[in-house]
C-alpha positions in Angstrom: 218.7 159.9 44.8 219.4 159.4 40.9 215.2 159.8 40.5 215.3 163.2 42.1 216.0 166.5 40.1 217.2 170.4 41.6 216.0 173.1 39.9 217.3 176.5 40.9 213.7 179.7 40.9 213.3 182.6 40.7 209.4 182.6 40.9 207.2 180.3 42.7 204.0 181.1 42.3 200.5 179.2 43.3 196.6 179.6 43.9 194.0 177.8 45.4 190.9 176.5 44.2 188.3 174.0 46.2 188.0 170.7 44.9 187.0 167.1 45.8 189.6 164.3 45.9 188.3 161.4 44.0 190.8 159.2 46.3 189.9 160.4 50.0 186.1 159.6 49.2 186.5 156.5 47.4 188.8 155.1 50.6 187.4 157.0 53.2 186.7 153.9 55.8 190.1 152.5 55.0 191.7 156.1 55.6 190.2 156.5 59.2 190.7 153.6 60.4 194.8 154.0 59.2 194.3 157.5 60.9 193.4 156.0 64.1 195.7 153.5 64.1 198.4 156.4 63.5 197.2 158.0 66.5 197.6 155.2 69.0 201.4 155.4 68.7 201.4 159.3 68.2 197.7 160.7 69.7 198.4 164.3 69.4 198.8 164.6 65.9 195.5 166.3 65.0 193.2 165.8 61.6 193.0 169.3 60.4 192.7 170.9 56.8 196.1 170.7 54.7 197.1 171.7 51.1 197.7 169.7 48.3 199.0 170.5 44.6 196.2 169.2 42.0 198.6 170.0 39.3 201.5 172.3 38.5 203.9 173.8 35.5 207.8 174.0 35.5 208.6 176.6 33.1 212.5 177.5 33.3 213.1 179.0 36.1 209.0 179.5 37.2 206.9 177.2 38.9 203.4 177.6 38.9 200.2 175.3 40.6 197.2 175.3 42.1 196.5 174.0 45.9 193.4 172.3 47.2 192.3 171.4 50.5 191.9 168.1 52.1 191.9 166.9 55.7 195.4 165.3 57.0 194.3 162.0 57.6 193.7 161.6 53.7 197.0 163.2 53.0 198.9 160.8 55.7 197.3 158.0 53.9 198.4 158.5 50.5 201.5 159.3 51.5 202.0 156.0 54.1 200.5 153.9 51.0 203.3 155.1 48.3 201.4 157.7 46.6 198.2 155.7 44.9 196.8 158.9 43.4 200.0 160.4 41.4 197.2 163.2 39.7 198.6 165.3 42.7 201.6 166.1 44.4 202.7 167.6 48.2 204.4 171.0 47.3 205.7 172.1 50.8 208.2 175.2 51.8 211.8 174.2 53.7 213.8 176.7 55.4 217.0 175.7 54.9 218.8 177.5 57.7 222.8 178.2 57.1 224.9 179.4 59.4 228.3 181.9 59.0 230.6 179.0 58.4 228.5 177.3 55.6 227.1 174.6 57.7 223.3 173.6 57.5 221.1 173.2 60.7 218.5 170.8 61.0 216.2 169.6 63.5 215.1 165.9 64.7 211.4 165.8 65.1 210.2 165.4 68.3 208.7 161.7 69.4 204.9 163.2 69.9 205.0 163.9 66.0 204.0 162.2 63.0 207.3 162.0 61.9 209.3 161.0 65.0 213.4 161.0 64.6 213.2 161.7 61.0 215.4 164.8 60.1 214.5 167.9 58.9 215.0 171.6 57.5 212.1 173.1 59.3 209.0 172.8 57.0 205.1 171.8 57.5 202.9 170.7 55.1 200.8 174.0 53.7 197.5 174.9 55.3 194.2 176.9 54.6 196.3 179.9 56.5 198.9 180.1 53.7 195.6 181.1 51.3 195.4 184.7 51.0 193.0 185.8 48.4 193.4 183.4 45.5 196.9 183.2 46.1 198.9 180.5 48.1 201.9 181.7 49.8 204.5 179.5 50.7 207.2 182.7 51.3 205.0 183.5 54.8 205.1 179.7 55.3 208.3 178.7 55.8 209.3 181.8 57.7 206.4 180.9 60.1 207.7 177.5 60.5 211.2 178.2 61.0 210.1 180.8 63.5 208.0 178.1 65.3 210.6 175.2 64.9 213.8 177.3 66.3 212.5 180.9 67.4 214.3 182.4 65.0 212.8 184.7 62.8 213.0 187.2 59.6 214.9 189.9 61.3 217.9 187.1 62.9 218.1 185.6 58.9 219.1 186.9 55.5 216.2 185.3 53.6 217.4 184.4 49.3 214.8 185.9 47.2 214.1 182.5 44.8 213.7 178.8 45.8 215.7 175.7 45.3 212.8 172.8 44.2 214.1 169.2 44.9 211.7 167.0 42.7 211.1 163.5 44.3 208.7 161.3 42.7 205.5 163.2 44.2 206.9 165.7 46.3 208.2 168.8 45.6 210.4 170.3 48.3 210.8 174.6 47.8 214.1 175.1 49.7 214.3 178.6 50.7 217.8 179.1 51.9 218.1 181.2 55.1 221.4 182.5 56.2 222.5 182.9 59.7 225.2 185.7 60.6 225.7 183.4 63.4 228.2 180.1 63.4 226.8 176.7 63.1 227.4 176.1 67.0 226.4 179.3 68.2 223.4 179.0 66.1 222.8 175.5 67.5 223.0 176.5 71.2 220.5 179.5 70.6 218.1 177.2 69.2 218.1 174.8 71.8 218.2 177.6 74.8 214.5 177.9 73.1 213.2 174.5 72.2 214.0 174.3 76.4 211.4 176.9 76.8 208.9 175.4 75.0 206.5 173.2 76.7 206.4 170.8 74.0 208.8 171.7 71.2 208.3 169.9 67.8 212.5 169.3 67.8 213.7 167.4 70.0 217.5 167.9 69.1 219.2 170.3 66.2 222.0 168.4 64.0 224.7 170.5 62.0 225.6 169.5 58.8 229.2 170.3 57.3 229.6 167.8 54.8 228.5 164.2 53.7 229.9 162.9 56.3 227.1 164.3 58.8 224.4 162.4 56.9 222.2 160.4 58.4 219.6 157.3 57.4 217.0 159.6 59.0 217.2 162.2 56.7 215.0 162.1 54.0 216.9 161.6 50.5 215.4 164.7 49.1 217.3 166.6 52.1 220.4 164.5 51.5 220.2 165.4 47.4 219.9 169.3 48.4 222.7 169.8 51.0 225.0 166.8 48.7 224.3 169.9 46.0 225.5 172.4 48.3 228.3 171.0 50.3 231.8 169.6 49.8 233.5 167.0 51.8 
């Protein structure tokens, strides 16, 4: 994880500007074939519109950038193929849900999702619903994703004002710590009740992470880096 940087941010401000993506245009046939192959193992993935960062500037405790829209098939191919166009970045927000006893709660992605079995904080790739005029509102995005995946609302959590940016290759994970008044076991039990009432929940399980001993290889390196920075033991 030595190639990962962690930066505390006071501000993260993004705009939206439509543009074409040369990578997607040039490799359309390959992308379509790749997406068709991925759908054979995960038939429910949908080729909707998502947002990618075309540029960004990190200046001290402030991050600014511009998003553009592309199709999910192109985004997926770009990510699966090891980021062949390094002029863009996957910028997204994650809800780092923290229990009253200091443990963090992460979700195990369901078998029907594109990231089946992976263990993440609640998150989602930004999409056009996150565009507010000329702005892209990742604060609103992360609150929505946490609610959709766990059933927790902004009223259930104390949400920090700033962000923690975890920069890893062509990914910029913007972590928003969300503090619960419940201890980890009680919070996990509450979320599991929510999942049990969902027809097809995005998450298959909830993991509690109290220290490094709870790390799992199914957690991406940038998630483990964030947890290692926050936890002891």
